[in-house]
C-alpha positions as CSV (number, residue, x, y, z in Angstrom):
1,M,76.1,-46.7,11.4
2,V,73.2,-44.5,12.6
3,T,72.4,-41.3,10.7
4,K,70.7,-39.6,13.6
5,L,70.4,-40.5,17.3
6,D,66.7,-40.0,17.4
7,R,66.5,-42.8,14.8
8,L,68.3,-45.1,17.2
9,A,66.3,-44.5,20.4
10,R,63.1,-42.9,21.5
11,S,64.3,-41.7,24.9
12,V,67.4,-41.2,26.9
13,R,66.6,-44.4,28.8
14,D,66.4,-46.4,25.5
15,A,69.7,-44.8,24.4
16,H,71.4,-45.9,27.7
17,Q,70.1,-49.4,27.3
18,I,71.4,-49.6,23.7
19,A,74.7,-48.0,24.7
20,D,75.1,-50.5,27.6
21,D,74.4,-53.4,25.2
22,L,76.9,-52.1,22.7
23,A,79.5,-51.6,25.4
24,A,79.0,-55.2,26.6
25,R,79.7,-56.4,23.1
26,E,82.6,-54.0,22.7
27,V,81.0,-52.3,19.7
28,K,81.6,-48.7,18.8
29,L,78.7,-46.6,17.6
30,S,78.9,-44.4,14.5
31,I,76.4,-41.5,14.5
32,A,76.5,-39.4,11.3
33,G,80.1,-40.4,10.6
34,S,81.4,-39.7,14.2
35,V,82.4,-42.8,16.2
36,Y,81.5,-42.9,19.9
37,D,83.0,-45.4,22.2
38,P,80.5,-46.2,25.0
39,T,83.3,-47.4,27.3
40,D,85.3,-44.1,27.0
41,P,84.3,-41.4,29.5
42,M,84.2,-38.7,26.8
43,G,82.3,-41.0,24.5
44,K,79.7,-41.6,27.2
45,L,79.4,-37.9,27.9
46,L,78.9,-37.0,24.2
47,F,76.4,-39.9,23.7
48,N,74.4,-38.8,26.7
49,V,74.3,-35.2,25.6
50,L,73.3,-36.2,22.1
51,A,70.6,-38.5,23.5
52,M,69.2,-35.7,25.7
53,V,69.1,-33.3,22.7
54,A,67.4,-35.9,20.5
55,E,64.7,-36.5,23.2
56,F,64.3,-32.8,23.7
57,E,63.8,-32.3,19.9
58,A,61.3,-35.1,19.8
59,D,59.3,-33.6,22.7
60,L,59.3,-30.2,21.0
61,I,57.9,-31.7,17.8
62,R,55.2,-33.5,19.7
63,A,54.3,-30.4,21.6
64,R,54.1,-28.3,18.4
65,T,52.0,-30.9,16.7
66,R,49.6,-31.0,19.6
67,E,49.4,-27.2,19.7
68,G,48.9,-27.0,15.9
69,M,46.1,-29.6,16.1
70,K,44.4,-27.6,18.9
71,V,44.5,-24.4,16.8
72,A,43.2,-26.3,13.7
73,K,40.4,-27.8,15.8
74,A,39.4,-24.4,17.2
75,K,39.3,-23.0,13.7
76,G,37.2,-26.0,12.5
77,R,39.9,-27.3,10.1
78,L,40.7,-30.5,11.9
79,R,38.1,-33.0,10.6
80,G,39.9,-36.3,10.1
81,K,38.9,-38.8,7.6
82,S,35.6,-38.3,5.9
83,P,32.9,-41.0,6.5
84,K,32.4,-43.6,3.9
85,L,28.6,-43.5,4.3
86,T,26.3,-40.4,4.3
87,P,23.9,-40.1,7.3
88,R,21.1,-41.1,4.9
89,Q,23.0,-44.2,3.7
90,E,23.8,-45.1,7.3
91,A,20.2,-44.8,8.3
92,H,19.2,-47.1,5.4
93,L,21.8,-49.6,6.4
94,V,20.5,-49.7,9.9
95,Q,16.9,-50.1,8.7
96,L,17.9,-53.1,6.5
97,H,19.8,-54.7,9.3
98,A,16.9,-54.2,11.8
99,A,14.6,-55.8,9.3
100,D,16.8,-58.9,9.3
101,E,16.9,-58.8,5.5
102,H,20.6,-59.0,5.1
103,T,23.7,-60.2,6.9
104,V,26.5,-57.9,7.8
105,G,28.6,-59.2,4.9
106,E,25.8,-58.6,2.5
107,L,25.3,-55.1,3.8
108,A,29.0,-54.4,3.4
109,E,28.9,-55.6,-0.2
110,L,25.7,-53.7,-0.9
111,F,27.1,-50.4,0.3
112,S,30.6,-51.1,-1.0
113,V,32.2,-50.8,2.5
114,G,34.1,-53.1,4.8
115,R,32.4,-55.1,7.5
116,S,34.0,-53.0,10.2
117,T,32.2,-49.9,8.7
118,V,28.9,-51.7,9.0
119,Y,29.6,-52.7,12.6
120,R,30.6,-49.1,13.5
121,A,27.4,-47.8,11.8
122,L,25.3,-50.2,13.8
123,Q,27.1,-49.3,17.1
124,R,26.5,-45.6,16.4
125,A,22.8,-46.3,15.8
126,E,22.6,-48.3,19.1
127,R,24.4,-45.5,21.0
128,G,22.0,-43.0,19.5
129,R,19.0,-45.1,20.7
130,E,20.5,-45.4,24.2
131,N,21.1,-41.7,24.4
132,A,17.5,-41.0,23.2
133,L,16.1,-43.2,26.0
134,Q,18.0,-41.4,28.7
């Protein structure tokens, strides 16, 4: 039993593959209480129409989301996740690392962040130095 066809497959191609697999196993599909027989011509037609509508709805949602994000970005409201370290803390972290006083693990513990945050801060500093040289 599937509540909605868009929960079963991401595209019409996926829906066809699933329907073919179900037909090979002689299994009938129940979508929202209605039973569709993938071997029956009418069942195939209804399944294909539902699959196309489900894919169309998913495409519309993606397009609206992208458009909404563009509008939010243009208005300056799309910021994403705020950084764990302030620019001042990040500069201090880079200084400590450059002085070879601490390991990456120690810096992560000292600044209460993950090791990946330390590595990203060091990469940003390196990119900043490279851009300054060009």
